[in-house]
C-alpha positions in Angstrom: -59.4 27.1 -20.1 -58.9 26.1 -16.6 -58.1 22.5 -18.0 -55.8 23.4 -20.3 -53.7 25.9 -17.9 -53.6 22.2 -14.6 -52.3 20.5 -17.9 -49.7 22.7 -19.0 -48.5 23.2 -15.1 -48.5 19.2 -14.7 -46.2 18.9 -17.8 -43.7 21.4 -16.6 -43.9 20.0 -12.9 -43.0 16.9 -14.6 -40.3 18.4 -17.0 -38.6 20.5 -13.5 -38.7 16.6 -12.2 -37.2 15.4 -14.9 -34.1 18.0 -14.9 -33.7 17.0 -10.8 -33.2 13.6 -11.0 -30.9 13.9 -13.9 -28.8 16.6 -12.1 -28.7 13.8 -9.3 -27.3 11.4 -11.2 -24.9 13.2 -13.0 -23.5 14.7 -9.5 -24.2 11.6 -7.4 -23.2 8.6 -9.3 -21.1 9.7 -12.2 -17.5 9.4 -11.7 -13.9 10.5 -12.4 -11.3 8.1 -13.4 -9.4 9.3 -10.3 -12.4 8.9 -8.1 -12.6 5.2 -8.9 -9.0 4.8 -8.6 -8.9 6.3 -5.0 -11.8 4.5 -4.4 -11.1 0.7 -5.1 -6.8 1.4 -4.1 -6.3 -0.2 -0.6 -8.5 -3.0 -2.0 -6.9 -4.0 -5.5 -2.7 -3.5 -3.5 -3.9 -5.5 -1.2 -5.9 -8.3 -3.5 -3.2 -8.2 -6.3 0.0 -7.1 -5.2 1.4 -9.2 -7.8 0.5 -6.8 -10.7 2.4 -4.1 -9.3 6.1 -6.1 -8.9 7.3 -3.5 -11.8 5.0 -0.7 -12.0 8.1 1.7 -10.6 10.0 0.8 -13.9 8.4 3.9 -16.3 10.1 2.2 -19.1 8.6 -1.0 -19.0 5.9 -2.1 -21.6 3.5 -5.1 -21.0 1.9 -7.8 -23.4 -2.2 -9.0 -23.0 -3.2 -11.8 -23.9 -6.6 -12.8 -24.3 -7.2 -16.8 -25.3 -10.4 -17.2 -26.6 -11.0 -21.5 -26.3 -8.8 -21.2 -23.2 -11.4 -18.4 -21.9 -8.3 -16.5 -19.9 -6.7 -13.2 -20.2 -2.7 -13.2 -19.4 -0.7 -10.4 -18.5 3.1 -10.4 -19.2 5.9 -8.1 -19.3 6.5 -7.1 -23.3 10.3 -7.7 -23.0 12.8 -10.2 -24.8 11.9 -12.5 -22.5 8.5 -12.6 -21.4 7.6 -13.2 -17.3 4.1 -14.3 -16.5 2.4 -11.8 -13.9 -1.1 -13.2 -13.8 -3.9 -14.8 -15.1 -7.8 -13.2 -15.1 -10.5 -15.9 -15.9 -13.4 -14.9 -18.1 -16.5 -14.6 -16.6 -18.6 -14.9 -19.8 -17.9 -15.9 -23.3 -20.2 -15.0 -26.7 -20.0 -16.5 -30.2 -17.0 -19.1 -31.4 -14.0 -19.1 -32.5 -12.4 -16.9 -35.1 -12.4 -13.4 -36.1 -15.1 -11.0 -35.4 -16.9 -10.3 -39.0 -19.8 -7.8 -38.3 -22.1 -6.1 -36.1 -23.8 -8.5 -34.5 -22.4 -11.1 -34.6 -21.9 -11.8 -31.0 -18.3 -13.0 -31.6 -15.4 -11.4 -29.5 -12.3 -9.8 -32.0 -9.3 -11.5 -32.7 -6.2 -9.6 -33.7 -3.6 -6.9 -32.1 -5.3 -4.0 -30.3 -4.9 -1.6 -27.9 -6.7 0.2 -25.1 -8.0 3.3 -25.9 -10.1 4.5 -22.7 -11.2 4.4 -19.5 -15.0 3.8 -18.2 -15.9 4.4 -14.8 -19.3 4.4 -15.4 -19.7 1.1 -17.1 -23.4 -1.0 -16.6 -20.6 -3.6 -16.1 -18.5 -2.2 -13.1 -15.8 -0.9 -14.7 -14.8 -1.4 -18.3 -12.0 -0.5 -21.1 -12.2 0.1 -24.2 -10.5 -1.7 -27.4 -10.1 -0.1 -30.7 -11.7 -2.4 -32.4 -12.3 -2.6 -35.7 -8.6 -1.4 -35.9 -7.7 -0.8 -39.4 -6.9 -4.4 -40.7 -10.6 -5.2 -39.1 -11.7 -2.1 -41.5 -9.7 -3.1 -44.8 -11.4 -6.8 -44.4 -15.1 -5.2 -44.3 -14.4 -3.2 -47.1 -13.3 -6.1 -49.0 -16.1 -8.3 -48.1 -18.2 -5.3 -48.3 -19.7 -4.8 -44.8 -20.9 -1.7 -43.7 -20.7 -2.0 -39.9 -17.7 -4.4 -39.0 -19.3 -3.5 -35.1 -17.6 -1.4 -32.4 -17.7 -0.8 -28.5 -15.8 -3.7 -27.3 -15.2 -3.5 -24.2 -12.9 -5.6 -20.9 -15.3 -4.9 -18.4 -17.1 -6.7 -15.1 -20.3 -8.8 -14.5 -20.4 -12.3 -16.5 -22.3 -11.4 -19.3 -20.9 -10.6 -23.2 -22.5 -10.6 -26.4 -18.5 -9.6 -27.8 -17.0 -8.4 -25.4 -14.4 -9.9 -22.6 -16.1 -10.0 -18.8 -13.8 -10.8 -15.8 -16.2 -10.3 -13.0 -16.4 -7.1 -10.7 -13.5 -7.6 -8.2 -11.1 -8.7 -10.9 -11.7 -5.5 -13.3 -10.8 -3.3 -10.4 -7.5 -5.2 -10.3 -7.0 -5.0 -14.1 -8.4 -1.2 -14.6 -6.3 -0.1 -11.8 -3.4 -1.8 -13.2 -3.8 -0.5 -16.9 -5.0 3.3 -15.5 -1.1 3.4 -13.3 0.9 1.9 -15.8 -0.6 3.9 -19.2 -2.3 2.5 -21.4 0.0 3.1 -24.2 2.6 0.9 -22.1 0.5 -2.2 -23.0 -0.4 -3.9 -26.5 -3.2 -6.5 -26.0 -3.6 -9.4 -28.6 -6.9 -11.5 -28.5 -6.3 -15.4 -30.3 -8.8 -17.9 -30.8 -6.5 -20.4 -28.4 -3.0 -20.5 -27.0 -1.6 -23.2 -29.5 -1.8 -21.4 -33.1 0.4 -24.0 -34.8 -2.4 -26.1 -34.9 -5.0 -23.1 -35.5 -6.6 -23.1 -39.2 -7.8 -19.8 -40.1 -8.5 -20.7 -44.0 -12.8 -21.4 -43.3 -13.2 -17.4 -42.0 -11.6 -16.1 -45.9 -14.7 -15.2 -48.1 -12.4 -14.2 -51.1 -9.2 -13.6 -52.6 -8.6 -10.0 -51.1 -10.0 -10.9 -47.8 -7.4 -14.1 -47.8 -4.6 -12.5 -47.2 -6.1 -9.9 -44.9 -7.3 -13.1 -42.5 -3.6 -14.4 -43.3 -1.8 -11.0 -41.9 -4.4 -11.2 -38.7 -3.6 -14.3 -37.7 0.2 -14.2 -39.0 0.5 -11.0 -36.0 -1.5 -12.8 -33.2 1.0 -15.8 -33.4 4.2 -13.6 -33.6 2.6 -12.2 -30.1 1.4 -15.1 -29.0 4.7 -17.3 -30.2 6.5 -15.4 -27.6 4.7 -16.2 -24.2 3.1 -19.7 -25.8 4.7 -22.9 -23.6 4.1 -26.4 -24.8 2.3 -28.5 -21.9 4.2 -30.8 -20.1 3.4 -34.7 -21.7 0.8 -36.6 -19.4 3.0 -40.3 -18.7 1.5 -43.4 -20.5 -0.7 -45.4 -18.2 2.3 -48.1 -18.1 4.5 -45.5 -16.6 1.8 -44.2 -14.2 1.5 -48.1 -12.7 5.1 -48.2 -12.7 5.7 -45.1 -10.5 2.8 -46.3 -8.0 5.1 -49.7 -7.6 7.8 -48.0 -7.1 6.4 -45.7 -4.6 5.0 -49.1 -2.6 8.2 -50.8 -2.8 10.2 -47.5 -1.4 7.6 -47.2 1.4 7.8 -51.0 2.5 11.5 -50.7 3.0 
């Protein structure tokens, strides 16, 4: 009988300790969005002044484009003549070019999305949740009889990923602060396989007649948005022209 009493007291003691540490965790380590904003504000404003040039204009919308091949997130004004604001290099990558189809495929989604939530207590420093799967993704999943298209896709800190978009800890502070400041409703997010969508062939990713039309619809939406901000890269001069240029420079220096 004494052994049973001691055992019960021991179990009860462990239970009290468990509650105590959970209360400490909730009160001491769980932060609100406003607390995070306040703690990072000074550093962000000093580190990324270019992000706040337009913030005072409450009517202005923004376009964020993620390019998987180039591993970059770009911020633009969402206007008739979009203005480039800043690029954030991705610090990690998983999967390959092409859309996300199902849970566990490690693919970063492709499409036109929204940022729907802030996570100030992310395991990856800070994070912003994306509305994947959106309605088009769900239609594709239904057409392909996929029960679990996946979810919980974030833009976050650190440099690891299994389908999310990592930017590193300091850059995610800048981006998190910017999105919160302008409001997520004022931001459109596009995730594209690459910058030059004219050269991207999406046909291999369709698996049936219904899905083929949905795939085409997905990439038409991506092209519509990315074409507004795509700039053709300057052509490199030929080797002969380079040699001519060098000869001219040498003559000019001589004279």
